[in-house]
C-alpha positions, 0 to 999 in steps of 0.5 A, spaced: 382 525 584 389 528 585 390 536 584 395 534 579 391 534 572 393 533 566 399 528 568 395 522 564 397 522 557 404 527 558 411 524 556 414 521 561 420 525 562 415 532 561 411 529 567 417 528 573 416 534 576 408 533 577 411 525 579 415 529 584 410 533 587 405 527 588 411 523 591 412 529 596 405 530 598 404 523 599 410 523 604 414 518 600 420 523 597 427 521 599 431 526 595 430 531 590 436 532 586 438 533 578 444 528 575 448 529 568 449 522 566 449 518 559 442 516 556 440 512 550 437 516 545 433 513 539 438 514 533 433 516 528 428 522 532 434 523 537 429 523 543 430 519 549 428 512 549 424 509 555 425 502 558 419 498 560 419 491 563 416 486 559 414 479 559 420 475 555 421 468 553 428 466 554 434 461 552 437 457 557 444 459 556 447 459 563 446 452 563 451 451 557 456 456 560 461 452 560 460 448 554 461 455 550 468 456 553 470 450 551 468 451 544 471 458 544 478 454 545 476 450 539 477 457 535 482 461 531 481 468 532 485 475 529 486 478 533 487 473 538 485 478 545 478 479 543 477 471 543 481 471 549 479 477 553 472 480 551 468 474 548 471 469 553 469 474 558 462 475 555 461 468 554 463 466 561 459 471 565 453 469 559 446 470 562 439 467 559 438 470 552 431 474 552 430 471 545 423 474 544 421 481 541 415 485 540 414 487 534 410 485 527 416 484 523 419 478 524 420 470 524 414 468 528 416 464 534 412 457 533 409 457 540 402 456 541 398 456 547 391 456 550 387 462 552 390 461 560 396 459 558 395 452 561 396 449 555 402 449 550 406 446 544 411 448 540 412 446 533 418 444 529 415 443 522 409 443 517 408 436 519 407 438 527 401 443 524 397 437 521 398 433 527 395 438 531 389 439 526 390 446 524 386 450 521 383 458 520 381 461 525 374 460 526 375 456 521 371 449 520 376 445 515 382 442 516 388 445 512 392 441 508 399 442 506 398 445 500 395 451 505 402 451 508 406 453 504 407 460 506 409 461 514 410 468 515 407 471 520 401 474 517 399 467 515 401 463 521 398 468 526 391 465 524 392 459 525 389 455 530 391 448 533 387 443 537 391 440 543 387 435 548 381 438 546 383 446 547 384 451 542 391 453 542 393 461 539 400 462 537 403 467 541 404 474 539 412 475 540 417 474 534 424 472 535 430 476 536 433 478 528 439 475 532 436 468 533 436 468 525 443 470 524 446 465 529 441 460 526 444 461 518 450 456 518 444 450 518 438 455 517 441 456 509 440 449 508 433 448 511 436 444 516 433 439 519 430 438 512 432 436 505 433 442 501 435 443 493 443 446 496 443 439 500 440 432 499 441 431 506 443 436 512 447 432 515 452 430 510 452 437 509 453 438 517 459 434 517 462 436 511 461 443 512 459 445 518 463 449 522 465 455 517 472 455 515 471 463 516 468 469 517 469 476 519 466 481 522 466 487 526 468 488 533 461 490 536 458 483 533 462 480 540 455 481 543 452 480 537 453 475 531 459 471 534 455 470 540 449 467 537 453 462 532 457 460 539 450 460 543 446 456 538 451 451 535 454 449 542 446 448 544 445 444 537 451 441 536 455 441 542 461 444 537 462 452 534 460 454 528 466 457 525 473 455 525 477 461 523 475 468 524 477 476 523 474 481 527 474 488 524 474 495 528 470 500 527 470 506 521 469 512 525 468 519 522 474 523 522 472 527 527 473 520 532 465 520 532 460 514 529 458 515 522 451 518 522 446 519 515 443 524 519 450 528 522 452 527 514 460 527 518 463 522 512 464 523 505 460 520 500 462 513 498 461 514 491 464 520 490 470 517 494 470 512 489 470 517 483 475 521 485 480 516 488 478 509 485 475 503 489 482 500 489 484 505 493 479 505 498 479 498 499 487 498 500 486 504 505 482 500 509 485 493 509 491 497 510 489 500 517 488 499 524 481 496 523 483 489 521 486 488 528 480 490 530 482 497 532 478 504 530 479 508 524 478 515 523 476 515 517 480 520 512 479 521 504 486 524 505 489 518 507 485 514 500 488 519 496 495 518 499 494 511 498 493 513 490 499 517 490 503 513 493 502 506 492 497 505 486 500 511 481 507 509 482 505 502 481 502 504 474 508 508 472 513 502 474 508 498 469 507 503 464 515 504 464 516 497 462 511 497 457 514 503 453 521 500 454 519 493 451 515 496 445 521 500 443 526 494 444 521 491 439 522 496 434 529 497 435 530 489 434 525 487 430 522 481 435 517 481 440 518 480 447 514 475 451 516 472 458 522 469 459 523 466 465 529 463 464 533 470 462 530 472 469 532 466 473 539 466 470 541 474 471 547 476 476 545 482 476 546 484 483 538 488 483 536 482 479 537 478 485 535 483 490 528 483 487 527 476 485 529 473 492 525 479 495 519 476 491 520 469 493 520 471 501 514 475 499 510 469 496 513 465 502 511 471 507 504 472 504 502 465 504 504 463 511 501 469 513 494 469 510 494 462 512 494 465 519 488 470 517 493 477 518 492 481 513 494 487 517 502 484 516 501 481 509 498 488 506 504 493 509 509 488 506 506 488 499 505 495 499 512 495 502 515 491 496 511 495 490 515 501 494 522 497 493 520 496 486 518 503 483 523 507 488 529 503 488 528 497 482 526 502 477 530 507 478 537 503 479 535 500 472 532 505 468 538 505 463 539 498 463 531 498 460 532 503 456 538 500 452 544 498 456 546 493 451 541 488 448 542 482 452 542 486 459 536 490 457 532 484 455 534 481 462 532 487 466 526 487 462 524 480 463 526 481 470 521 487 471 516 483 467 516 477 472 515 481 478 509 485 475 506 479 473 507 476 480 505 482 484 498 482 480 496 475 483 498 477 489 495 484 490 488 481 486 484 479 492 486 487 495 486 491 488 481 487 484 480 492 479 487 495 477 490 488 478 485 486 472 487 491 468 495 489 469 493 483 467 489 483 461 495 487 458 501 483 461 498 476 459 498 478 451 506 477 453 506 471 455 506 465 451 501 461 454 495 467 451 496 465 443 495 457 445 490 458 450 486 453 447 491 448 450 491 450 456 487 450 463 482 455 463 486 457 470 492 458 468 496 465 467 495 468 460 489 462 458 485 465 464 480 469 462 481 473 468 487 474 474 481 472 479 481 465 476 489 464 477 491 461 484 497 465 487 504 464 485 507 459 490 515 459 492 519 456 486 524 453 491 529 451 486 534 455 481 536 461 480 534 467 484 529 463 488 534 458 491 536 463 495 544 462 494 549 465 497 550 471 491 542 472 492 543 473 499 549 478 498 545 482 493 539 482 499 544 485 504 547 489 499 541 493 497 539 493 504 546 497 505 544 501 499 538 504 502 541 505 509 548 509 505 543 513 500 539 515 505 545 517 509 548 521 504 542 525 501 541 528 509 548 529 509 547 533 503 542 536 505 545 539 511 551 541 507 545 544 502 548 541 496 543 540 490 542 533 488 544 535 481 551 537 484 555 531 483 560 531 489 567 529 488 567 523 493 563 519 498 566 514 504 562 509 507 565 507 514 562 500 516 563 496 522 563 490 518 567 487 513 562 483 510 558 489 509 564 492 504 564 486 499 556 487 499 557 494 497 563 493 492 558 489 488 553 495 488 558 500 488 555 503 480 548 504 483 551 508 490 555 513 485 549 514 481 544 515 487 549 520 490 552 524 484 559 522 486 564 521 482 568 516 487 566 510 492 571 509 498 569 503 503 572 502 509 571 498 516 577 503 519 572 506 524 577 509 528 580 513 524 573 516 522 569 516 528 569 518 535 565 514 540 562 517 546 557 515 552 554 517 557 549 513 563 543 511 561 537 513 565 533 512 569 536 505 570 544 507 572 542 512 577 537 508 581 543 502 581 548 507 583 545 511 587 550 515 591 557 513 586 552 515 581 555 523 580 562 520 580 561 514 575 557 520 571 564 524 570 568 518 569 563 515 564 564 521 559 572 520 560 571 513 557 575 513 550 573 510 543 578 503 544 574 501 550 567 503 548 569 499 542 571 493 545 564 493 548 560 494 544 563 489 539 563 484 545 570 483 546 569 486 553 563 484 557 563 490 561 568 496 564 570 497 571 571 504 574 576 502 579 577 508 582 570 507 585 569 503 592 566 499 590 568 498 584 563 499 578 562 494 572 558 497 566 555 493 561 552 496 555 545 495 557 548 501 563 550 506 557 548 510 551 553 510 546 553 514 540 558 515 534 560 522 532 564 523 525 571 526 526 575 524 520 582 526 523 580 533 524 578 534 517 571 535 519 570 541 515 571 538 508 565 533 509 558 533 511 557 526 513 551 522 518 551 516 522 546 511 524 543 511 531 547 504 532 553 507 530 554 501 525 555 505 518 556 512 517 557 516 511 561 522 509 560 526 503 567 531 500 564 537 500 570 540 495 568 543 489 572 544 482 570 546 475 569 540 472 564 538 478 561 545 477 561 543 469 557 536 471 552 540 475 550 544 469 550 538 465 545 535 469 541 541 470 540 542 462 537 534 462 533 535 467 531 541 464 530 538 457 525 532 462 521 537 465 519 540 458 518 534 455 514 532 461 510 539 461 508 538 452 506 531 454 511 527 450 512 520 450 519 517 449 518 515 441 517 523 440 523 526 438 525 533 439 531 538 436 533 541 443 536 548 443 540 552 448 543 559 450 546 564 455 542 570 455 547 573 460 548 580 459 556 579 460 559 572 460 559 567 465 564 564 468 562 557 466 558 557 460 553 552 458 556 550 452 563 548 455 559 544 460 555 540 455 562 539 451 566 537 457 561 532 459 558 528 453 558 522 455 552 524 461 548 527 455 550 521 451 546 517 457 540 521 457 539 520 449 540 528 448 544 531 444 543 539 446 544 544 440 546 551 440 541 556 439 545 559 432 543 552 429 536 553 429 533 553 423 528 559 421 523 554 420 523 551 427 517 550 430 517 551 438 514 546 442 516 548 449 521 553 452 524 555 459 529 560 462 532 560 469 538 560 472 543 554 473 547 553 479 555 555 477 553 557 471 548 562 466 543 566 471 539 566 464 539 559 461 534 559 455 532 551 453 527 550 447 524 544 444 522 544 437 519 539 433 524 536 428 525 540 422 528 538 415 534 543 414 538 544 408 545 543 409 549 549 409 553 548 403 548 546 399 545 553 401 551 556 399 551 553 392 543 555 391 545 562 392 550 562 387 547 558 382 540 560 383 540 567 387 538 568 394 531 568 393 531 561 390 536 559 395 530 561 400 525 557 397 529 551 396 530 552 404 522 552 405 521 546 400 526 542 405 523 544 412 516 542 409 517 536 406 514 530 410 518 525 407 525 524 407 528 519 402 534 518 400 534 523 394 529 528 395 528 531 388 523 536 385 524 543 381 523 550 382 521 555 377 522 549 372 529 548 374 529 541 377 534 540 383 536 533 387 538 533 394 541 527 398 540 525 405 545 526 410 549 530 404 545 536 402 538 536 407 538 533 414 531 530 417 532 535 423 538 540 426 541 534 431 542 530 424 546 535 421 550 537 427 552 529 429 554 529 421 558 535 422 562 532 428 564 526 424 
């Protein structure tokens, strides 16, 4: 009868104006205004939700709050702050749990009531149903156990019970689905009944409950974690788990929740196809997510893991495999694991990498036992960086053939490292670890005798995932962490810092790394650093491309100390005295400051101030700058922030250094051409070069190469003048570019190795057979595929016999080398 027609059936949000008008007409409207506030929307339809008060069934959680808090103290969480703050606060303020839901799908609540609600009965088993004369609705025949094999809602809703002569029907509600999740630990074995999984539920609970470990997202603080704790406490007065890792939330790159509707995330299948499942897995594990924090997912991050971790790791393995194969071909042996050779190595880099590996194994076991993935994965990735960026690069020449024994030792060491890392990384990169294992196991002695070995032993195990993680050896060789190992670890740590500072100094002076420098001076405050660096001096020279290395602790001769007051601490402490103190601080000399840094004195006293001011290291910002007795114009230098290490690069250049630079440029160009042509190490080529300058350059490439044959031998290259290129040579790749200090147009060409007729043999053929026949003979030699000691044939019925190494050569390089002899 109201004038507001059409309200009935109108959506509640659209009826607001009509309802407001009705309240006003009734004199009950106090205030009318609009407020902008957050409001829940359906995540599927994006429409506003409506809250309604409905009757519910509750679990009395408030009655066991104290027990919940106590049981929470018995658990171990990573990160701990979720347990100690968020979850503890939620338990301490826990409310009764509304456990019923008004929907069809769900586990039916086993509660039967009379029509008026006066009589009710909770049912705990099929036996209980039979005890209360269960029968079908409107039926007269009592149900049997065989009739009650399916207890889903569509079957039990038709069951009527009888109690005290009153018929009881099941209530309409179903359980909150979190009730089922929270019951998982014991529901899985059909507690409290026997099941196929456990002949005794009580035995199962005593042996396997609570769970050793669970993991879920941080949003489960009020979900699964909570219901697990509530139900386990209510039923057994103990927690449902011992250890828990809380994962953070993976968000879209824009920081919003990932949404199928918004499609604000890349297709996971496409990400895996593009970058690999292991790269995606490692990206997620090595992120804030494992610390319970949020991650804005970026496909670029997955790509970086692939490029920065997976590919270098693979390249290290590939380099090992190539060099092991080369050694096998050269020495006619089969390379297999040699733990003894690796353990006996005295090479500083071997001791360092093996010592670091032992430390890593110990660290992984300790941290994994503490469930701290966020510390384990960065350490593993960092070690792989040390392996690929430092150990392999520093030992490439050794593994390529720097002496048979040294070569075997270096290969034995890298094999141990690769094998251990394959095992350590297997939980984090399961697919790539399996790929490496299947290739490394063939070099294990156990592989050939796998029938006699345990099924989970390295080599005999069919999968790396059957093998336990490596253990700390604890005795012998590098694993003993002897003084030599500690010195090697210290030295390599210093080497990395020295090389970093040296490169920065070269960059500052705009000196390319391929250009050698006369000397590098390392200034350190610790005498022990000098001893550690002395043991790895050749590596530092190689990394910084220097001819000489000077190590010194004479800091005063090379560096100058200065100080400034620390802000805001010192001004606050000195007040009006600060301005005068500031002037005096700037006048402090290196001797005073060095004594303060070294601990020889605990404070510097400013006597001229009244009252006197005592300055400690905490009051000053002390900086160390390079000075080198007024020779700074001859050097470029860099110093660590703490001033304990300075690296100075001599900038003086001469023709010898410039020719070394030209030689290194040629070597670099050849390697790039080989890579561009997709050649493998075993592919031989002839290398030709020519200065295509219109006028002669100051430093010719030929002169530079002749002066640096040792560098070429190290690179296993024999560049030949373009004039030595035969007419039948086949080009593979060519590069033309300027070189620093030399030719403005250096041509470098790689050719397939082509047999060549010796100049003397060609000249004899011209004299004996004529120029046409001599050319035909040269053509025949160039196209021959076999290179026997004696190459025989005939031309126009005239036989010939050519001796390899005298009359013909398998390639131009061999002819050049024979000519040098």
